[in-house]
N, C-alpha and C positions, 0 to 999 in steps of 0.2 A: 268745515261747515258744509249743510246741505244745499243745494240748490234753493232759488227764490220759487215759491209757487203763489202765484197771484191769485189763484183762487181762492185761497184761506183768507186771503185779504175780504172780496167779495162776498165770501159766505159769513164769515165772521158780520162784517160790517152788514150787511143786508137782514142778520138775526139780532142785532144789536138796535133795530129800529123798534121801540117799545112804545106804547098807548101815549097818547096825547102828548105828540111830537118829542117826546122824551127818546135819552139812547140808552142801554144799557151798558152799565159798567164791564163787566167782566167781559162779555161779548169783543166790547170796545180796545178793551186790552189786548183780547186774544188776535184779534186782526194786525192790531199795532205789532204785535211780535211778528210778522211777516216782515213790515215795515221795517223796523229793528234791524232786521237778517239784510235787507237791502239796504241800509245806510253800511251795514258793516260790510258788505261786499263790494261796496264802494269806496272802500279805504280811505287815504286820507285825506279824500277830494272833499267825502262828506263830514269828514271830522266834524265840524261847527255842527251838525247836526245830532250824530250821533253821541256827542261824546255824553251829555246827561240822560239820553232815553231811557238807558237801561235804569236807572236809580231814580229816575220818576215813575216808569211804570210799577218797579217793586214795590214802591210807597202805598202805590194805590190797591195793587196786589193784596197789600199787606192790611187792608182795611176791610176789604172783603174777607179774611180769612178772620178776622178777628170776631169770634163768636158773639163778644158781649154789643158788638156796634155794628154788625155786617149791612144789616137791614137799614140804618143809614144811607149806605153807602149801594144798595144797590141799582141806581140808576143815575147820572148827573144830576137831574132835577131834583131828586130826595138828598144829595149829597150838596147841591149849593142851599138848599133853602136849610138843610139841618145845622149846617154851618155859622149859616146869616143867625137863626133863629137864637144859636146857644154861644153867639159873638166868639166862635173861635176866630174867625177871620181875623180880631182886633187880637189873639193875644201871642206874642211874639215867644212865644216857648212852646206854638205848638206847629207842627208841620200840615199847613191845611191842603186837603184833599183837591178842593178848588182851587189855587193857586200853582199847584202840582200839575193836573190838570190843562188848566192855562196853555203852560207849558208845551206838552204833547199837543194843544191844540194848535199852537201856532207852527209847529212842526210839519201837521197834518196840512194846513194850507201851504208852505212850501211844497210838499212833497207830492200833493196832489197837482200844480200849477206846471212842477217840474215834469211830471208822468204825463199830463195833454201835453206838454210843449213836445216831448218826446213821441206822442204818438202821432203827430200831424209832421215828425220828417223822416227823407226818405232815409233807407240806409247806409248810405255813404255821406251823409249830413253830418256834422258834425253837434255835438249838443250840448257843447260851451254856452254859444249864447244862450239856448233854451235854461242852461242853468242861472246864467247870471243875471236873466231877466227875472226871473224866477224867484231868485233870491232877493233884490230889488225890490220887487213888488210884495214881498212877505216878511221875510225874518230879517232884511238888513234893518229894517225900522227898530229893531228890539236888541239890536247889539251895539256894542260900543266901536269907536272907529277901527282900532284894531284888529277885531275880530272878523269887523268888515272888508276890511284891505286882505286880511289873509284867506277869509272865504273867495273873496275875487280872485287873488292870486291861484289859489288852489285850482278853480274853476277852469285856468288855461290848458289842463292835463287831461281833460276830460275825453270820452273814447268817439268814436261815431257813433250810430245808432244801432249799429249790425256790431259792434263790439262791445258794446254797453249789454246786449241781448244774450250775448255768449258771454259775457262776465256773470251774469245774474243764471243761465239755464245751460249753460254748459255748450258742449256740440250738437247738441240734442236737436236736430231740425223740428221734429215735431213739437218738442216742448214748446222750442221759440213760437212755434205759430198758435200755440195754444196759449202763449202768453201774449201773443199780438190780439187773438181773438178775445183773450177774455178781459183784454186793459181797459177799452170804452166799457163795461160792462162795469166792473169796477170801481172807475172814475165817476159815475153817474151815481153810484153808490155810497160811492165816498163824502159826495159833494154832498147828499142828504143828509149824511151824518155828521157832518162842518157845519152844514146851515142850521141843524137842529140844534148844535153847541154853541152855535156861533149869537144864535136867538136868545137862548138862558143865559147866557155872559151878559146880552144886552137888555134884554130886561130887567135883571138884577144890576145890574150898572157896574161889575164887575171885570172889566177886560184891559183897567188899568192896575190890577191887583199890583203892588210892586213883589 
């Protein structure tokens, strides 16, 4: 697996910012590709996050590739409005894009809070407390007792900030420095993307989709 490239997240999320506070789905997913790589590079530590990301992303990519229906999945707003108007959210035999995206949205919340915490650490400081705090603030609310316990246990083995950056970027000092420099900009645009999607789910009262 190639090294993590934080600029791909920044660039794709920046390009996903559509008009009327909307988010373009393809660019969102393309940015998420690199976040998924981040989770995979972290290994079993982030198993509770990465387990379903790939399958959820592939479901949404399939909607974008559907020549008969892709126009309804160009943006997050279009997708939600289409599935609500056609009552697809009520069908048990339909894999809802809105429900699928909600899982990715929750994962994004955890990842952005975690990376924000990492950005504020010194190189020799351990990332475990940051990981546990980010998890407790975000994803833990949507997980079962067993998953929560497993996630918190896995985080005891998390590396220092310096070790984490080397895991992501290799030993290349220039690449590590570029990642550190780009991280604040990436977090800024990620927060805008997150807030836009969060607002759409709030407006349409879909945060509690089962």
